[in-house]
PAZAPA-4460 file (N, C-alpha, C; in steps of 0.05 Angstrom, whole numbers, plus 32768, in hexadecimal, padded with zeros to 4 digits):
% residues 277
    n_x    n_y    n_z   ca_x   ca_y   ca_z    c_x    c_y    c_z   seq   type   mol
   8010   7FE8   8000   8000   8000   8000   8011   801A   8000     1      M     A
   8026   801B   8011   8037   8033   800F   8043   8037   7FF3     2      P     A
   804B   8021   7FE7   8057   8023   7FCC   8042   802D   7FB8     3      S     A
   802A   8023   7FB9   8015   802C   7FA7   800F   8049   7FAC     4      L     A
   8010   8052   7FC5   800B   806E   7FCB   8020   8080   7FBE     5      L     A
   803A   8078   7FC1   804F   8088   7FB5   804D   8088   7F96     6      L     A
   8047   8071   7F8B   8044   8070   7F6D   802D   8082   7F65     7      F     A
   8017   8081   7F74   8000   8091   7F6D   8006   80AF   7F6E     8      G     A
   8015   80B8   7F82   801B   80D5   7F85   8030   80DE   7F70     9      I     A
   8045   80CE   7F6C   805B   80D7   7F5B   805B   80CC   7F3F    10      F     A
   804A   80B9   7F38   804A   80AE   7F1E   802E   80AE   7F11    11      L     A
   801A   80A2   7F1D   8000   80A0   7F11   7FF2   80BB   7F0F    12      F     A
   7FF2   80CB   7F24   7FE5   80E5   7F23   7FF2   80F7   7F0E    13      Y     A
   800E   80FA   7F0E   8019   810A   7EF9   8013   8101   7EDD    14      P     A
   8011   80E6   7ED9   800A   80DB   7EBF   7FEE   80E4   7EB7    15      L     A
   7FDB   80E1   7EC9   7FC0   80E9   7EC3   7FBE   8107   7EBF    16      L     A
   7FCD   8116   7ECF   7FCE   8133   7ECC   7FD9   813B   7EB1    17      K     A
   7FED   812D   7EA7   7FF8   8133   7E8C   7FE4   812D   7E77    18      S     A
   7FD4   8118   7E7A   7FBF   8112   7E66   7FAB   8129   7E66    19      V     A
   7FA4   8132   7E7E   7F90   8148   7E80   7F9A   8162   7E74    20      Y     A
   7FB4   8169   7E7A   7FBF   8181   7E6F   7FC3   8180   7E51    21      L     A
   7FC9   8168   7E47   7FCD   8166   7E2A   7FB4   816C   7E19    22      S     A
   7F9D   816B   7E26   7F84   8170   7E18   7F7A   818D   7E1C    23      L     A
   7F8B   819E   7E29   7F83   81B9   7E2E   7F99   81CD   7E27    24      H     A
   7F92   81E6   7E24   7FA5   81FC   7E22   7FA6   8209   7E3E    25      L     A
   7FBE   8212   7E45   7FC2   821D   7E60   7FCD   8239   7E5F    26      T     A
   7FCA   8248   7E75   7FD6   8262   7E77   7FF3   825F   7E82    27      D     A
   8003   8275   7E83   801E   8272   7E8D   8021   8267   7EA9    28      P     A
   800C   8267   7EB9   800D   825B   7ED4   8006   823E   7ED4    29      R     A
   7FFF   8233   7EBD   7FF8   8217   7EBB   7FDB   8211   7EC0    30      G     A
   7FCB   8226   7EC3   7FAE   8223   7EC8   7FA0   821E   7EAD    31      R     A
   7F8B   820D   7EAE   7F7C   8206   7E96   7F6E   821E   7E8B    32      I     A
   7F72   8223   7E71   7F66   823A   7E63   7F4E   8231   7E52    33      A     A
   7F52   821D   7E42   7F3D   8214   7E30   7F42   81F7   7E28    34      V     A
   7F2D   81E8   7E23   7F2F   81CD   7E1A   7F38   81CD   7DFD    35      F     A
   7F4D   81BD   7DF6   7F58   81BD   7DDB   7F54   81A2   7DCD    36      A     A
   7F4B   818E   7DDB   7F49   8174   7DCF   7F64   8168   7DC7    37      G     A
   7F65   8160   7DAE   7F7E   8154   7DA3   7F8E   8169   7D94    38      L     A
   7F88   8183   7D97   7F96   8197   7D88   7FB4   8198   7D8E    39      D     A
   7FBB   8193   7DA8   7FD7   8194   7DAF   7FE7   817D   7DA1    40      N     A
   7FDA   8166   7DA0   7FE7   814F   7D92   7FE9   8155   7D74    41      F     A
   7FD4   8160   7D69   7FD4   8167   7D4C   7FEA   817B   7D45    42      T     A
   7FEC   8190   7D56   8001   81A4   7D52   801D   8198   7D55    43      E     A
   8020   8186   7D68   803A   817A   7D6D   8042   8168   7D56    44      L     A
   8030   8158   7D4D   8037   8145   7D37   803B   8153   7D1C    45      L     A
   8032   816C   7D1A   8037   817B   7D02   804F   818D   7D04    46      A     A
   805D   818C   7D1B   8074   819D   7D20   808E   8190   7D17    47      S     A
   809E   819E   7D07   80B8   8194   7CFE   80CB   8193   7D16    48      D     A
   80C9   81A5   7D29   80DB   81A5   7D40   80D8   818C   7D51    49      K     A
   80BF   8182   7D53   80BB   816A   7D63   80C9   8152   7D56    50      F     A
   80C6   814F   7D3C   80D3   8139   7D2E   80F2   813C   7D2E    51      Y     A
   80FB   8155   7D2D   8118   8159   7D2F   8123   8151   7D4A    52      E     A
   8114   8158   7D5F   811D   8150   7D7A   811B   8132   7D7E    53      S     A
   8108   8125   7D72   8106   8108   7D73   811D   80FB   7D64    54      L     A
   8125   8107   7D4D   813C   80FD   7D3E   8155   80FF   7D4F    55      K     A
   8159   8116   7D5C   8170   811A   7D6D   8171   8106   7D84    56      V     A
   8159   8101   7D8F   8157   80ED   7DA5   815F   80D1   7D9C    57      T     A
   8156   80C9   7D84   815D   80AF   7D7A   817B   80AD   7D74    58      L     A
   8186   80C3   7D69   81A3   80C3   7D64   81B3   80C1   7D7E    59      S     A
   81AA   80D0   7D92   81B6   80CF   7DAD   81B5   80B3   7DB9    60      F     A
   819E   80A5   7DB5   819B   808A   7DBF   81AE   8077   7DB1    61      T     A
   81B0   8079   7D97   81C2   8068   7D87   81DF   806C   7D8F    62      V     A
   81E6   8085   7D95   8202   808B   7D9C   8209   8081   7DB8    63      L     A
   81F6   8081   7DCA   81FD   807C   7DE6   81F8   805F   7DEF    64      T     A
   81E2   8053   7DE6   81DA   8038   7DF1   81ED   8022   7DE9    65      V     A
   81F2   801D   7DCF   8204   8007   7DC8   8220   800A   7DD2    66      P     A
   822B   8022   7DD0   8246   8026   7DD9   8248   8024   7DF7    67      V     A
   8234   802F   7E05   8235   802D   7E22   8233   8011   7E2D    68      G     A
   8222   8000   7E20   8220   7FE4   7E29   8239   7FD5   7E22    69      I     A
   8243   7FD9   7E0A   825B   7FCA   7E01   8273   7FD1   7E13    70      A     A
   8277   7FEB   7E19   828D   7FF3   7E2A   828A   7FE8   7E46    71      L     A
   8273   7FE9   7E51   826E   7FDE   7E6C   8273   7FC0   7E6D    72      A     A
   826A   7FB2   7E58   826F   7F95   7E57   828C   7F8E   7E55    73      L     A
   829B   7F9E   7E45   82B8   7F99   7E42   82C6   7F9E   7E5C    74      L     A
   82C0   7FB4   7E6A   82CD   7FB9   7E84   82C5   7FA4   7E99    75      L     A
   82AC   7F9B   7E98   82A4   7F87   7EAB   82B2   7F6D   7EA6    76      A     A
   82B6   7F66   7E8D   82C4   7F4D   7E86   82E1   7F4E   7E8E    77      A     A
   82ED   7F66   7E8B   830A   7F69   7E91   830F   7F6A   7EAF    78      L     A
   82FB   7F72   7EBF   82FF   7F75   7EDC   82F1   7F61   7EED    79      S     A
   82E6   7F4C   7EE1   82D8   7F38   7EF1   82EA   7F24   7EFE    80      Q     A
   8304   7F23   7EF6   8317   7F11   7F01   831D   7F18   7F1E    81      G     A
   832C   7F06   7F2B   8333   7F09   7F47   8350   7F11   7F4B    82      R     A
   835B   7F1F   7F38   8377   7F28   7F3A   837A   7F3D   7F4F    83      L     A
   8392   7F40   7F58   8398   7F54   7F6D   8394   7F70   7F62    84      R     A
   8387   7F81   7F71   8382   7F9D   7F69   8369   7FA0   7F57    85      G     A
   835B   7F8B   7F51   8343   7F8D   7F40   832C   7F9C   7F4D    86      M     A
   832B   7F9B   7F68   8316   7FAA   7F75   8318   7FC8   7F71    87      K     A
   8331   7FD2   7F6E   8335   7FEE   7F69   832A   7FF6   7F4D    88      G     A
   832E   7FE5   7F39   8323   7FEA   7F1F   8305   7FEA   7F1F    89      F     A
   82FA   7FD7   7F2E   82DD   7FD5   7F30   82D1   7FEE   7F3D    90      R     A
   82DF   7FF9   7F51   82D6   8012   7F5E   82D7   8029   7F4A    91      F     A
   82EC   802B   7F3A   82EF   8041   7F27   82D9   803F   7F12    92      V     A
   82D5   8027   7F07   82C1   8023   7EF2   82A5   8028   7EFC    93      F     A
   82A0   8023   7F16   8285   8027   7F21   8281   8044   7F2A    94      S     A
   8295   8054   7F2C   8293   806E   7F38   827F   8081   7F2B    95      L     A
   827B   8081   7F10   8267   8093   7F05   824B   8090   7F0F    96      P     A
   8244   8079   7F1A   8229   8075   7F24   8224   8086   7F3D    97      V     A
   8239   808F   7F4A   8236   809F   7F63   8236   80BD   7F5D    98      A     A
   823A   80C5   7F43   823C   80E1   7F3C   8221   80E9   7F2F    99      I     A
   8217   8100   7F38   81FD   810A   7F2D   8201   8114   7F11   100      S     A
   81EB   8117   7F03   81EB   8122   7EE8   81F7   813E   7EE7   101      V     A
   81EF   814E   7EFB   81F9   816A   7EFC   8217   816B   7F00   102      G     A
   8221   815C   7F13   823E   815C   7F18   824D   8151   7F00   103      T     A
   8244   813B   7EF5   8251   8130   7EDE   8251   8143   7EC6   104      G     A
   823B   8152   7EC2   823A   8165   7EAC   824E   817C   7EB0   105      S     A
   8251   8185   7EC9   8264   819B   7ECE   8280   8191   7EC9   106      V     A
   8286   8178   7ED2   82A1   816D   7ECD   82A7   816C   7EAF   107      I     A
   8294   8162   7EA0   8299   8160   7E83   8298   817B   7E75   108      W     A
   828A   818E   7E80   828B   81A9   7E75   82A7   81B4   7E76   109      M     A
   82B4   81AF   7E8D   82D0   81B8   7E90   82E2   81A9   7E7D   110      M     A
   82DE   818F   7E79   82EE   8180   7E67   82EB   8189   7E4A   111      L     A
   82D2   8192   7E43   82CC   819A   7E28   82D2   81B8   7E23   112      Y     A
   82DC   81C6   7E37   82E1   81E3   7E33   82F3   81E7   7E1B   113      H     A
   82EC   81FA   7E09   82FB   81FD   7DF0   8318   8205   7DF3   114      P     A
   831F   8214   7E08   833B   821D   7E0C   8348   8211   7E24   115      T     A
   8339   820D   7E3A   8345   8202   7E52   8340   81E5   7E57   116      L     A
   8330   81D8   7E46   8328   81BD   7E4A   833F   81A9   7E46   117      G     A
   833E   8193   7E55   8353   817F   7E53   8353   8171   7E38   118      T     A
   833C   816C   7E2C   833B   815E   7E13   8349   816D   7DFD   119      L     A
   8343   8187   7DFB   8350   8197   7DE6   836E   819B   7DEC   120      N     A
   8376   819A   7E06   8392   819B   7E0D   83A1   8183   7E01   121      Y     A
   8396   816C   7E04   83A3   8154   7DF9   83A3   8154   7DDB   122      F     A
   838D   815F   7DCF   838C   8160   7DB2   83A3   8172   7DA7   123      L     A
   83A7   8189   7DB5   83BD   819B   7DAC   83D8   818E   7DB0   124      T     A
   83DB   817D   7DC5   83F5   816F   7DC8   83FA   815C   7DB1   125      L     A
   83E4   8150   7DA6   83E6   813E   7D90   83E8   814C   7D75   126      L     A
   83E7   8166   7D75   83E9   8176   7D5D   83CE   8179   7D4E   127      G     A
   83B8   8172   7D5B   839E   8175   7D4F   8391   8190   7D57   128      A     A
   837E   8199   7D48   8370   81B2   7D4E   835C   81AE   7D64   129      N     A
   8359   81C2   7D75   8344   81C0   7D8A   8328   81BC   7D7F   130      P     A
   8317   81AF   7D8E   82FC   81A9   7D85   82E8   81B9   7D96   131      V     A
   82D5   81C6   7D89   82C0   81D3   7D98   82AB   81BF   7D9F   132      N     A
   82B0   81B1   7DB5   82A0   8199   7DBC   8282   819F   7DBF   133      W     A
   827C   81B5   7DCC   8260   81BB   7DD3   8253   81D1   7DC2   134      L     A
   8263   81DE   7DB1   8258   81F4   7DA1   8258   81EE   7D83   135      T     A
   8263   81D8   7D7B   8263   81D0   7D5F   824C   81BC   7D5B   136      D     A
   8239   81C2   7D4A   8223   81AF   7D46   822B   8193   7D3E   137      P     A
   8242   8190   7D31   824C   8176   7D29   8256   8165   7D41   138      A     A
   825E   8173   7D57   826A   8165   7D6E   8259   8166   7D87   139      W     A
   8245   8177   7D88   8236   817B   7DA1   8228   8161   7DAA   140      A     A
   821A   8154   7D98   820B   813C   7DA0   821E   8126   7DA7   141      L     A
   8234   8124   7D99   8249   810F   7D9F   8255   8115   7DBA   142      V     A
   825A   812E   7DC0   8266   8135   7DDA   8253   812E   7DF1   143      S     A
   823A   8135   7DEF   8226   812E   7E03   8223   8110   7E06   144      V     A
   8225   8102   7DEF   8223   80E5   7DF0   823A   80D8   7DFF   145      S     A
   8252   80E2   7DFA   826A   80D8   7E09   8266   80DC   7E27   146      I     A
   825D   80F3   7E2F   8259   80F8   7E4B   8243   80E5   7E56   147      M     A
   822E   80E0   7E47   8218   80CF   7E50   8222   80B2   7E52   148      T     A
   8232   80A9   7E3F   823D   808E   7E41   824D   808B   7E5B   149      I     A
   825E   809F   7E61   826E   809E   7E7A   825C   809E   7E92   150      W     A
   8247   80AF   7E91   8235   80B2   7EA8   8226   8098   7EAE   151      M     A
   821D   8089   7E99   820E   8071   7E9D   8220   8058   7EA0   152      N     A
   823A   805C   7E9D   824D   8045   7E9E   824C   8037   7EB9   153      L     A
   824A   8046   7ECE   824B   803A   7EE9   8235   8026   7EED   154      G     A
   821C   802E   7EE7   8205   801D   7EEB   8207   8004   7ED9   155      F     A
   820D   8009   7EBF   820F   7FF2   7EAC   8225   7FDF   7EB5   156      N     A
   823C   7FEA   7EBE   8252   7FD9   7EC6   824B   7FC8   7EDE   157      Y     A
   823E   7FD4   7EF2   8237   7FC5   7F0A   8224   7FAE   7F03   158      I     A
   8210   7FB4   7EF3   81FC   7F9F   7EEC   8209   7F89   7EDC   159      V     A
   8219   7F90   7EC8   8225   7F7C   7EB7   823A   7F6C   7EC6   160      L     A
   8249   7F79   7ED8   825D   7F6A   7EE8   824E   7F55   7EFA   161      L     A
   8238   7F5D   7F05   8228   7F4A   7F15   821F   7F33   7F04   162      S     A
   8217   7F38   7EEB   820E   7F23   7ED9   8225   7F10   7ED2   163      G     A
   823D   7F1B   7ECD   8254   7F0B   7EC7   825C   7EF9   7EDE   164      L     A
   825B   7F05   7EF6   8264   7EF6   7F0E   8250   7EE0   7F15   165      Q     A
   8237   7EE1   7F0B   8224   7ECD   7F11   8227   7EB4   7EFF   166      S     A
   8239   7EB5   7EEB   823E   7E9E   7EDA   824F   7E8A   7EE9   167      V     A
   8248   7E72   7EEC   8258   7E5E   7EFB   8273   7E5A   7EEF   168      P     A
   8287   7E57   7F00   82A3   7E53   7EF8   82A6   7E38   7EE9   169      E     A
   8295   7E24   7EF0   8297   7E0A   7EE4   8293   7E0B   7EC6   170      E     A
   8282   7E1E   7EBD   827E   7E21   7EA0   8297   7E29   7E92   171      I     A
   82A6   7E3D   7E9E   82BF   7E45   7E92   82D4   7E2F   7E93   172      Y     A
   82D4   7E20   7EA8   82E7   7E0A   7EAA   82E2   7DF5   7E95   173      D     A
   82C9   7DF0   7E90   82C2   7DDC   7E7A   82CA   7DE7   7E5F   174      S     A
   82C7   7E01   7E5B   82CE   7E0D   7E41   82ED   7E0C   7E3D   175      A     A
   82FC   7E10   7E52   8319   7E0E   7E50   8322   7DF1   7E49   176      K     A
   8315   7DDE   7E56   831B   7DC2   7E50   8315   7DBB   7E33   177      I     A
   8300   7DC7   7E28   82F9   7DC2   7E0C   830A   7DD1   7DF9   178      D     A
   831D   7DE2   7E03   832F   7DF1   7DF1   8324   7E0B   7DE7   179      G     A
   8310   7E16   7DF4   8305   7E30   7DEC   8317   7E47   7DF5   180      S     A
   831D   7E59   7DE2   832E   7E70   7DE8   831E   7E86   7DF5   181      G     A
   832C   7E9B   7DFF   831E   7EB1   7E0D   8308   7EBF   7DFD   182      P     A
   830E   7EC5   7DE3   82FB   7ED4   7DD3   82E2   7EC2   7DCD   183      L     A
   82E8   7EA9   7DC6   82D2   7E96   7DC0   82C1   7E92   7DD9   184      R     A
   82CE   7E8F   7DF0   82BF   7E8B   7E09   82AE   7EA3   7E0F   185      T     A
   82B9   7EBB   7E0A   82AA   7ED3   7E11   8291   7ED6   7DFF   186      F     A
   8294   7ED4   7DE5   827E   7ED9   7DD2   826A   7EC2   7DD0   187      F     A
   8274   7EA9   7DD3   8262   7E93   7DD0   8257   7E87   7DEA   188      Q     A
   8264   7E8F   7E00   825B   7E84   7E1A   8253   7E9A   7E2D   189      L     A
   8264   7EAE   7E32   825E   7EC3   7E46   8247   7ED4   7E3D   190      T     A
   8248   7EDE   7E24   8233   7EF1   7E1B   8217   7EE4   7E1C   191      V     A
   8214   7ECB   7E12   81F9   7EBE   7E14   81F0   7EBB   7E31   192      P     A
   8203   7EB4   7E43   81FC   7EB0   7E5F   81F4   7EC9   7E6E   193      L     A
   81FF   7EE0   7E65   81F7   7EFA   7E72   81E3   7F09   7E61   194      V     A
   81D7   7EFB   7E4D   81C3   7F09   7E3B   81AB   7F14   7E4B   195      S     A
   81A2   7F07   7E60   818C   7F14   7E70   8194   7F2E   7E7C   196      P     A
   81AD   7F30   7E85   81B7   7F49   7E90   81BA   7F5E   7E7A   197      T     A
   81C5   7F56   7E63   81C7   7F68   7E4D   81AC   7F72   7E43   198      L     A
   8199   7F61   7E44   817D   7F68   7E3C   8172   7F7D   7E4F   199      F     A
   8176   7F79   7E69   816D   7F8D   7E7C   817B   7FA8   7E79   200      F     A
   8196   7FA7   7E76   81A5   7FC0   7E73   819D   7FCE   7E5A   201      V     A
   8198   7FBF   7E44   8190   7FCC   7E2B   8176   7FDB   7E2E   202      G     A
   8162   7FCF   7E3B   8148   7FDC   7E3E   814B   7FF5   7E4F   203      I     A
   8159   7FF3   7E66   815D   8009   7E78   816C   8020   7E6A   204      V     A
   8180   8019   7E5A   8191   802D   7E4C   8180   803C   7E38   205      S     A
   816F   802F   7E29   815E   803C   7E15   814B   8050   7E23   206      V     A
   813F   8047   7E39   812D   8058   7E47   813C   8071   7E52   207      I     A
   8154   806D   7E5D   8163   8083   7E67   816B   8096   7E51   208      Q     A
   8172   808C   7E3A   817A   809D   7E23   8163   80AF   7E1B   209      A     A
   814A   80A4   7E1A   8133   80B4   7E12   812B   80C8   7E27   210      F     A
   8133   80C3   7E40   812C   80D6   7E56   8142   80E9   7E5D   211      Q     A
   8158   80E9   7E4E   816F   80FA   7E55   8168   8117   7E53   212      S     A
   8170   8126   7E67   816A   8143   7E68   8180   8153   7E75   213      F     A
   8189   814A   7E8D   819B   815B   7E9D   81B4   8163   7E8F   214      G     A
   81C2   814F   7E83   81DB   8156   7E75   81D7   8168   7E5D   215      Q     A
   81C0   8164   7E4F   81BA   8176   7E39   81B6   8192   7E42   216      I     A
   81A7   8195   7E58   81A0   81B0   7E62   81B9   81BE   7E6C   217      H     A
   81CC   81B0   7E78   81E3   81BD   7E84   81F9   81C2   7E6E   218      I     A
   81FD   81AF   7E5D   8213   81B1   7E4A   820D   81C2   7E31   219      L     A
   81F5   81BE   7E25   81F0   81CB   7E0B   81D6   81DA   7E0A   220      T     A
   81C3   81D5   7E1C   81A9   81E1   7E1C   819B   81DD   7E00   221      K     A
   819F   81C5   7DF5   8191   81BF   7DDC   81A0   81C8   7DC3   222      G     A
   81B4   81D8   7DC6   81C3   81E2   7DAF   81DC   81D2   7DAA   223      G     A
   81ED   81DC   7D98   81E8   81F3   7D86   81D7   81EB   7D6E   224      P     A
   81C6   81FD   7D66   81B4   81F9   7D4F   81A2   81E0   7D53   225      M     A
   8199   81DD   7D6C   8187   81C7   7D73   8193   81AB   7D6E   226      N     A
   81AD   81A9   7D6D   81BA   8190   7D67   81B8   817C   7D7F   227      S     A
   81B3   8186   7D97   81B0   8175   7DAE   8194   8179   7DBB   228      T     A
   8181   8182   7DAC   8166   8187   7DB6   8156   816D   7DB7   229      D     A
   815C   815D   7DCC   814D   8144   7DCF   8131   8149   7DD8   230      V     A
   8120   8135   7DD7   8103   8139   7DDB   80FD   8142   7DF7   231      I     A
   810B   8138   7E0B   8105   8141   7E27   810D   815E   7E2B   232      V     A
   8123   8167   7E1E   812A   8184   7E20   8115   8194   7E11   233      F     A
   810A   818A   7DFC   80F5   8198   7DED   80DC   819B   7DFE   234      N     A
   80D6   8185   7E0D   80BF   8187   7E20   80C3   819C   7E35   235      I     A
   80DC   819D   7E3F   80E3   81B2   7E54   80DF   81CE   7E48   236      Y     A
   80E9   81D2   7E30   80E7   81EC   7E23   80CA   81F4   7E1F   237      Q     A
   80B9   81E2   7E15   809D   81E9   7E10   808E   81EE   7E2A   238      D     A
   8093   81DD   7E3E   8082   81DE   7E57   808C   81F3   7E6A   239      A     A
   80A6   81F4   7E6F   80B0   8205   7E85   80BF   821E   7E7C   240      F     A
   80C3   8221   7E62   80CF   823A   7E58   80B9   824A   7E49   241      V     A
   80AB   823C   7E37   8096   824A   7E27   807A   8247   7E35   242      N     A
   8078   8239   7E4B   8060   8236   7E5A   8049   822A   7E4A   243      F     A
   804F   8218   7E38   803B   820A   7E28   8038   81EE   7E34   244      R     A
   802A   81ED   7E4A   8029   81D3   7E59   8019   81BE   7E4A   245      F     A
   8006   81C7   7E3A   7FF6   81B3   7E2A   8008   81A5   7E16   246      G     A
   8017   81B5   7E07   802A   81A9   7DF3   803F   8198   7E01   247      I     A
   8049   81A2   7E17   805D   8192   7E26   8052   8178   7E30   248      G     A
   803A   8178   7E3A   802D   815F   7E43   8028   814C   7E2C   249      S     A
   8020   8157   7E15   801C   8146   7DFE   8036   8139   7DF5   250      A     A
   804C   8148   7DF5   8066   813C   7DEE   806E   8127   7E02   251      Q     A
   8069   812B   7E1B   8070   8118   7E30   8061   80FE   7E2C   252      A     A
   8047   80FF   7E24   8037   80E7   7E1F   8041   80D9   7E06   253      L     A
   8048   80E8   7DF2   8053   80DB   7DDA   806E   80CD   7DE0   254      I     A
   807E   80DB   7DF0   8098   80CE   7DF8   8093   80B5   7E08   255      L     A
   807F   80B5   7E1A   8078   809D   7E29   806F   8086   7E16   256      F     A
   8060   808D   7E01   8057   8079   7DEE   806E   806E   7DDE   257      A     A
   8081   807F   7DD6   8098   8076   7DC7   80AA   8064   7DD8   258      I     A
   80AF   806B   7DF1   80BF   805A   7E02   80B2   803F   7E07   259      V     A
   8097   8040   7E0B   8088   8027   7E0F   808A   8015   7DF7   260      L     A
   8087   8021   7DDF   8088   8011   7DC6   80A4   8005   7DC3   261      I     A
   80B9   8015   7DC7   80D4   800B   7DC4   80DA   7FF5   7DD8   262      L     A
   80D0   7FF8   7DF1   80D4   7FE3   7E05   80C6   7FC9   7DFD   263      T     A
   80AE   7FCB   7DF3   809F   7FB3   7DEA   80AD   7FA6   7DD2   264      L     A
   80B8   7FB7   7DC0   80C6   7FAC   7DA9   80DF   7F9D   7DB2   265      L     A
   80ED   7FA8   7DC6   8105   7F9B   7DD0   80FE   7F80   7DDC   266      Q     A
   80E8   7F7F   7DEB   80DF   7F66   7DF6   80D7   7F52   7DE0   267      Y     A
   80CB   7F5D   7DCB   80C1   7F4B   7DB6   80D8   7F41   7DA5   268      R     A
   80EC   7F52   7D9F   8101   7F4A   7D8C   8119   7F3E   7D99   269      L     A
   8120   7F48   7DB1   8139   7F40   7DBD   8137   7F2B   7DD2   270      L     A
   8120   7F29   7DDF   811E   7F16   7DF5   8120   7EF9   7DEC   271      E     A
   8119   7EF4   7DD2   811C   7ED8   7DC8   8139   7ED0   7DC6   272      R     A
   814B   7EE4   7DC6   8168   7EDE   7DC4   8175   7EDC   7DE0   273      K     A
   8165   7EE0   7DF5   816F   7EDF   7E10   816F   7EC2   7E19   274      V     A
   8185   7EB9   7E25   8188   7E9E   7E2F   8187   7E9E   7E4D   275      H     A
   8171   7E95   7E58   816E   7E93   7E75   8179   7E78   7E7E   276      Y     A
   8189   7E79   7E94   8195   7E61   7E9E   817F   7E4F   7EAB   277      Q     A
***
């Protein structure tokens, strides 16, 4: 009952309120002005800006999810052994999970600084030209994606390391006796055995990518030239900057539907490849 009460206050009521607001026009204080029906959805689906932000969101998801999962799996595989000093590496790889989005964004903002940033400093040492990481439309989304991969690395690493450590040692011993090498063992044995964990991390990562906001707001504010204007930042702009709460609520509901459809598709297409022990 306490759990249902919390869900009702912080999840179900806001969801129903968003449905109600999406059917109305509001004044700058968020008060209902007039019933609009489906006009907010019609205006939204006819807007080029909405489709552009959706395209940016999909590009951001493609840049962050596969690389983030692959990197976390690689680090987990390299650090799952019981060698001396391995706990220190596990601590370092897990550290991003303890850093907030705001703190991480400030750290990477300093790294991306065009003149004082560490990244451009190393580029100049290598004889390359400095890069305008956050002000160049060609690099802005990539830069935010790199920061997001690092920020999500801690959670993905911890979950995947737990999955790898749950594989019985007897299976690896049998593979060694059969003459299986490290790469063959990893791809043909380890990956199928941790596929349920990979499936879980994949679904969570896609949802997180579609809900990303904090790093966008701090690093680029949707720019330059709307190159990082993901859909959640677009919702923020419409609802809390332009005070169009109806349009913002309509976008939030469409985002909810998109995430729900993608999650169901992942279950439909990928779960059949998951090997449960």
